[in-house]
DRENMIMI-183118 format. One line per 10 residues: their letters; for each residue z, y, x of C-alpha. Coordinates in nm, 3 decimals, always signed. Each point is the difference from the previous one (the first is absolute). Example, Ala and Ser with C-alpha at 12.3 -4.5 7.8 and 13.67 -1.06 7.14 Angstrom:
<rs>
AS = +0.780 -0.450 +1.230; -0.066 +0.344 +0.137
</rs>
This chain:
<rs>
MRYLIPIAIL = +13.305 +0.459 -4.045; -0.054 -0.359 +0.060; +0.189 -0.198 +0.275; -0.266 -0.232 +0.193; +0.027 -0.365 -0.125; -0.171 -0.266 +0.221; -0.238 -0.233 -0.196; +0.165 -0.372 -0.068; -0.163 -0.262 -0.109; +0.237 -0.219 -0.200
FVFTFCENPT = -0.051 -0.392 -0.082; +0.277 -0.110 -0.240; +0.049 -0.359 -0.009; +0.213 -0.168 -0.241; +0.237 -0.289 +0.112; +0.303 -0.196 -0.123; +0.330 +0.052 +0.136; +0.333 -0.131 -0.047; +0.251 +0.274 -0.055; +0.305 -0.181 +0.089
GSAENNVKED = -0.119 -0.117 +0.388; -0.261 -0.078 +0.219; -0.277 -0.214 -0.073; +0.073 -0.277 +0.228; +0.392 -0.001 -0.107; -0.086 -0.028 -0.341; -0.260 -0.308 +0.034; +0.140 -0.292 -0.245; -0.160 -0.335 +0.018; -0.222 -0.089 -0.304
NNPVSVDSSS = +0.091 -0.309 -0.136; -0.313 -0.023 -0.264; -0.274 +0.172 +0.287; -0.343 +0.066 -0.212; -0.278 -0.226 +0.067; -0.308 +0.224 +0.123; -0.364 -0.163 -0.016; -0.151 +0.072 +0.344; -0.346 +0.018 -0.150; +0.057 +0.269 -0.187
EIIEEVIEPL = -0.150 +0.323 +0.032; +0.235 +0.276 +0.176; -0.092 +0.336 -0.108; +0.041 +0.290 +0.234; +0.024 +0.380 -0.121; -0.207 +0.206 +0.198; +0.130 +0.356 +0.081; -0.266 +0.222 +0.066; +0.094 +0.290 +0.253; +0.061 +0.318 -0.155
KINIDSFQTG = -0.338 +0.223 -0.003; +0.056 +0.368 +0.194; -0.238 +0.255 -0.116; -0.183 +0.213 +0.271; -0.095 +0.368 -0.033; -0.343 -0.028 -0.014; -0.047 +0.352 +0.031; +0.210 -0.023 +0.328; -0.146 -0.326 +0.143; -0.389 +0.148 -0.092
FANLISGLDD = +0.060 +0.329 +0.176; +0.141 -0.192 +0.325; -0.259 -0.240 -0.018; -0.303 +0.285 -0.037; +0.146 +0.219 +0.295; +0.050 -0.323 +0.219; -0.364 -0.112 -0.038; +0.097 -0.320 -0.161; -0.103 +0.038 -0.362; -0.167 +0.311 -0.216
SYFDDSVIDT = -0.012 -0.220 -0.345; +0.310 +0.190 -0.154; -0.211 +0.359 +0.021; -0.304 +0.037 -0.225; -0.338 +0.069 +0.175; -0.044 +0.332 -0.181; +0.338 +0.091 +0.250; -0.070 -0.154 +0.346; -0.310 +0.038 +0.202; -0.047 -0.363 +0.027
SYWNTYAENT = -0.282 +0.034 +0.292; +0.297 +0.213 +0.201; +0.236 -0.230 -0.091; -0.165 -0.321 +0.117; -0.051 +0.143 +0.347; +0.361 +0.126 +0.025; +0.104 -0.367 -0.080; -0.216 -0.164 +0.220; +0.125 +0.212 +0.291; +0.346 -0.024 -0.085
NKSFSKIKKD = -0.033 -0.367 -0.032; -0.107 +0.048 +0.329; +0.243 +0.175 +0.150; +0.273 -0.211 -0.148; -0.096 -0.326 +0.110; +0.001 +0.094 +0.367; +0.311 +0.115 +0.004; +0.114 -0.289 -0.223; -0.144 -0.220 +0.250; +0.126 +0.177 +0.329
RLDIMTSWFK = +0.276 +0.108 -0.105; +0.206 -0.100 -0.321; -0.086 -0.343 -0.018; +0.129 -0.101 +0.385; +0.315 +0.262 -0.081; +0.086 -0.204 -0.298; -0.057 -0.326 +0.189; +0.175 +0.111 +0.299; +0.309 +0.131 -0.190; +0.017 -0.301 -0.224
KETQNKIEDS = +0.009 -0.215 +0.319; +0.265 +0.195 +0.168; +0.226 +0.058 -0.290; +0.015 -0.344 -0.149; +0.350 -0.127 -0.146; +0.134 +0.354 +0.177; -0.028 +0.259 -0.292; +0.028 -0.008 -0.373; -0.357 +0.149 -0.087; +0.014 +0.072 -0.330
SLLFYPFSGA = +0.282 +0.236 +0.044; +0.000 +0.361 -0.012; -0.232 +0.177 +0.255; +0.075 +0.336 +0.096; -0.286 +0.197 +0.198; +0.113 +0.334 +0.097; -0.273 +0.263 +0.151; -0.225 -0.233 -0.194; -0.253 +0.271 -0.145; -0.193 -0.187 -0.277
DFLHAYHLYP = -0.046 -0.310 +0.227; +0.071 -0.264 -0.245; -0.303 -0.180 +0.185; +0.194 -0.124 +0.315; +0.352 -0.054 -0.149; -0.143 -0.270 -0.277; -0.176 -0.155 +0.315; +0.315 -0.054 +0.152; +0.186 -0.069 -0.324; -0.190 -0.129 -0.258
NANEIIMLAK = +0.281 -0.188 -0.239; +0.185 +0.322 +0.033; +0.156 +0.092 -0.370; +0.088 +0.349 +0.082; -0.159 +0.257 +0.248; +0.121 +0.387 +0.058; -0.207 +0.209 +0.218; +0.099 +0.353 +0.133; -0.217 +0.261 +0.078; -0.019 +0.399 +0.031
ESIGEIPNFN = -0.370 -0.009 -0.137; -0.001 +0.096 -0.402; -0.099 -0.223 -0.235; -0.237 +0.173 -0.197; -0.238 -0.135 -0.311; -0.298 -0.171 -0.147; -0.252 +0.156 -0.142; -0.154 -0.047 -0.317; -0.350 -0.145 +0.097; -0.100 +0.050 -0.391
TMKKKEINEY = +0.023 +0.394 +0.023; -0.207 +0.005 +0.321; -0.355 +0.021 +0.105; -0.136 -0.318 +0.193; -0.047 +0.210 +0.327; +0.378 +0.126 +0.012; +0.081 -0.356 -0.055; -0.251 -0.130 +0.283; +0.172 +0.267 +0.204; +0.364 -0.144 -0.108
LEGVDFSLRD = -0.105 -0.343 +0.126; -0.110 +0.137 +0.348; +0.338 +0.189 +0.011; +0.141 -0.343 -0.053; -0.187 -0.140 +0.279; +0.057 +0.274 +0.250; +0.343 +0.002 -0.055; -0.007 -0.388 +0.143; -0.174 +0.046 +0.309; +0.362 +0.004 +0.166
IYKRSYFITK = +0.063 -0.313 -0.123; -0.308 -0.158 +0.074; -0.018 +0.082 +0.334; +0.354 +0.053 +0.165; +0.216 -0.158 -0.285; +0.221 +0.307 -0.067; -0.052 +0.320 -0.191; +0.012 +0.334 +0.216; +0.232 +0.210 -0.165; -0.213 +0.326 +0.080
NMSSDIKKSP = -0.333 -0.224 -0.093; +0.224 -0.088 -0.366; +0.112 +0.363 -0.036; -0.348 +0.167 +0.043; -0.135 -0.291 -0.222; +0.242 +0.087 -0.277; -0.090 +0.388 +0.021; -0.367 -0.008 +0.038; -0.112 -0.336 -0.155; -0.027 -0.055 -0.407
IKGLLPLFYW = +0.266 -0.287 +0.054; +0.285 +0.248 +0.011; +0.275 -0.222 +0.077; +0.084 -0.362 +0.130; -0.005 -0.138 -0.377; -0.389 -0.150 -0.014; +0.082 -0.151 +0.329; +0.252 -0.209 -0.141; -0.214 -0.132 -0.249; -0.287 -0.070 +0.244
FIARTDHQIV = +0.299 -0.210 +0.228; +0.084 -0.169 -0.330; -0.364 -0.128 -0.115; -0.029 -0.106 +0.363; +0.281 -0.215 +0.006; -0.115 -0.168 -0.280; +0.290 +0.135 -0.259; -0.023 +0.143 -0.339; +0.158 +0.288 -0.137; +0.262 -0.116 -0.296
EKYDVYINEN = +0.159 +0.352 -0.038; +0.006 +0.362 +0.192; +0.266 +0.247 -0.009; +0.154 +0.342 +0.151; +0.356 -0.072 +0.099; +0.252 +0.263 +0.130; +0.332 -0.044 +0.188; +0.294 +0.168 -0.207; +0.283 +0.193 +0.118; +0.227 -0.337 +0.021
GNKIIKDSSF = -0.303 -0.168 +0.227; -0.116 -0.217 -0.256; -0.396 -0.058 -0.084; -0.114 +0.145 -0.353; -0.318 -0.036 -0.133; -0.117 +0.355 -0.097; -0.065 +0.071 -0.361; -0.010 +0.263 -0.263; +0.324 +0.148 +0.079; -0.052 -0.017 +0.358
IKNKNIISGV = +0.002 +0.424 +0.136; -0.228 +0.018 +0.312; +0.201 +0.116 +0.302; -0.127 -0.003 +0.366; +0.367 -0.095 +0.147; -0.049 -0.352 -0.178; -0.124 -0.307 +0.189; -0.290 -0.100 -0.207; -0.176 -0.319 +0.023; -0.268 -0.247 -0.150
EFKIMLNGTN = +0.076 -0.339 -0.087; -0.243 -0.294 -0.085; +0.038 -0.357 -0.168; -0.214 -0.196 +0.147; -0.144 -0.371 -0.030; -0.159 -0.182 +0.249; -0.351 -0.173 -0.148; +0.080 -0.355 -0.101; +0.364 +0.035 -0.021; +0.252 +0.047 -0.266
KVKTLTYFDC = +0.222 +0.222 +0.223; +0.100 +0.372 +0.003; +0.048 +0.204 +0.282; +0.137 +0.376 +0.011; -0.153 +0.185 +0.249; +0.150 +0.405 +0.026; -0.082 +0.290 +0.241; +0.214 +0.286 +0.040; -0.138 +0.339 +0.138; +0.317 +0.097 +0.193
DISNDGFEKN = +0.130 +0.154 +0.355; +0.214 -0.268 +0.121; +0.160 +0.202 +0.292; +0.315 +0.080 +0.011; -0.074 +0.372 -0.107; -0.158 -0.199 -0.291; +0.310 -0.192 -0.081; +0.195 +0.314 -0.013; -0.222 +0.143 -0.221; -0.052 -0.281 -0.238
PEFKIYLDNK = +0.337 -0.213 +0.026; -0.090 -0.158 -0.289; -0.234 -0.192 +0.152; +0.170 -0.119 +0.318; +0.246 -0.152 -0.298; -0.308 -0.150 -0.154; -0.080 -0.131 +0.353; +0.363 -0.116 +0.076; -0.005 -0.189 -0.311; -0.297 -0.198 -0.011
RASNTFIKSA = +0.031 -0.349 +0.080; -0.058 -0.184 +0.342; -0.350 -0.066 +0.089; -0.286 -0.064 +0.280; -0.108 +0.329 +0.152; -0.351 +0.105 +0.141; -0.042 +0.263 +0.242; -0.326 +0.139 +0.170; -0.187 +0.273 +0.142; +0.331 +0.244 -0.100
SYLLHYSTFS = -0.078 +0.254 +0.271; +0.326 -0.086 +0.156; +0.193 +0.141 -0.231; +0.272 -0.254 +0.006; +0.088 +0.111 +0.352; +0.126 +0.333 -0.037; +0.359 +0.072 -0.138; -0.164 +0.208 -0.311; -0.068 -0.362 -0.145; +0.293 -0.105 +0.090
EIRDIILSSS = +0.121 -0.089 -0.352; -0.291 -0.156 -0.130; +0.025 -0.223 +0.323; +0.338 -0.099 -0.094; -0.110 -0.109 -0.358; -0.259 -0.223 +0.152; +0.233 -0.163 +0.251; +0.270 -0.049 -0.257; -0.253 -0.121 -0.272; -0.232 -0.194 +0.100
NFIIEDDTGI = -0.002 -0.402 +0.069; -0.301 +0.023 +0.223; -0.188 +0.242 +0.159; -0.382 +0.024 +0.140; -0.084 +0.306 +0.185; -0.206 +0.131 +0.262; +0.135 +0.221 +0.272; -0.030 +0.297 -0.225; +0.295 -0.140 -0.232; +0.362 -0.007 +0.096
PLKYFDLNKW = +0.020 -0.066 +0.383; +0.183 -0.285 +0.164; +0.311 +0.219 +0.108; +0.119 +0.020 -0.372; +0.006 -0.403 -0.009; +0.322 -0.190 +0.042; -0.148 -0.305 +0.151; +0.330 -0.165 -0.116; -0.089 +0.033 -0.303; -0.419 -0.004 +0.011
DISLYGVYVK = -0.229 -0.268 +0.095; -0.301 +0.133 +0.180; -0.373 -0.100 +0.041; -0.229 +0.238 +0.193; -0.395 -0.059 -0.037; -0.292 +0.132 +0.173; +0.024 +0.256 +0.263; +0.206 +0.306 +0.018; -0.175 +0.303 +0.193; +0.089 +0.393 -0.004
PIKDFSKNRF = -0.063 +0.187 -0.321; -0.347 +0.161 -0.067; -0.069 +0.341 +0.114; +0.118 +0.126 -0.367; +0.349 -0.067 +0.081; +0.279 +0.097 +0.258; -0.010 -0.264 +0.312; +0.383 +0.024 -0.095; -0.047 -0.214 -0.248; -0.059 -0.262 +0.217
QTDLEEAYKN = +0.303 -0.253 +0.017; +0.087 -0.150 +0.353; +0.268 -0.271 -0.151; -0.323 -0.109 -0.232; -0.241 -0.050 +0.311; +0.281 -0.204 +0.156; +0.054 -0.186 -0.322; -0.371 -0.069 -0.007; +0.012 -0.160 +0.350; +0.306 -0.218 -0.124
DKYFAGDLPF = -0.086 -0.392 -0.091; +0.291 +0.044 -0.260; -0.183 +0.253 -0.192; -0.353 -0.003 +0.070; -0.150 -0.194 -0.282; -0.386 -0.033 +0.059; -0.295 +0.197 -0.034; -0.151 +0.220 -0.258; -0.308 -0.159 -0.168; -0.062 +0.304 -0.200
SLGYHWGTEL = -0.049 +0.411 +0.040; +0.243 +0.197 -0.220; +0.134 +0.338 +0.102; -0.059 +0.280 +0.237; -0.155 -0.163 +0.270; -0.340 -0.115 -0.221; -0.175 +0.132 +0.298; +0.105 -0.232 +0.281; +0.169 -0.248 -0.232; +0.300 -0.034 +0.236
QNQMTYKKKM = +0.202 -0.020 -0.334; +0.376 -0.078 -0.036; +0.192 -0.189 -0.286; +0.375 -0.057 +0.008; +0.196 -0.200 -0.278; +0.368 +0.031 -0.026; +0.207 -0.233 -0.206; +0.325 +0.060 -0.090; +0.234 -0.310 +0.108; +0.210 -0.130 -0.306
E = +0.373 +0.102 +0.048
</rs>
């Protein structure tokens, strides 16, 4: 059993130091200075950046299913004609949401949060599904992302053992599972559950590969993890004994193309209701002990409104320095305005018909009318009101104590 040790890149510099005191206190006048020829050549040592090895298979698989590049796989494995059409259609679909939603969202968030947040901090994204896409476009500099949902992880297939027709059906299944992300910006739970049961993708894992590639990342490493009884994240190895009661996850080390910076992306298949924490108290320990974070909540089925999710709500409030959410996240009444600065964007209307009208917040409605809190229009559509585009977003920044 091995404990997960984060990758660290160490650059060691050798320098001279006087052990008896500071450099300033130990400077002596040199009565015999050495003459330096100003015309002499100055030689600078060039330190090459540390090379990080990319997992060519993992990255090749991600590029293939995302319609970016099929060069890793041999023509004898892939139906090139089908893949070319698949890639063309995928590029069109992605280009549209990138132009109409993602790029606008990134620019807006950068402008509204400039000098307000530490954008490289841990990003915590509960009720996320596999949606690394929107998380990245809000927080492109986050050095670690933790995502939580109840959907199973699944696995990726071995294309070398599959017929071309089966691979085509797999690609079709991946594309079909993304329909709600393209159209609505979120995964519909019942659709995702149905897709996992009926389609060949069998879990969220291939969608993570798709999002990783489409956000211009390469995969350095991928492994399975779990939370032990002490609340520690552990890499699964040959000593791991399967247990359905253990919280399991998948973790990627990824690197943005053109950079040398490795990020950690972790997803856990978990129940974060109060009942879920009672069944798996070690997972609550893990979340209680995670470092302070920025938090992102969207299209969360209003679960954080209910008393049955009070414990994860408290974890978010206590450990977050900054929160961006829509009205499906933590209700306004749980924020102490003496401790949080709030900014409200867009239009606040009643929940869509799929959810109870009781989730409507009259205090939030009043806050939207208050110039002290209302910060402006929302130039993109993200969330349940995709049909009318009467969308809302709210930011909460914890005040310095």
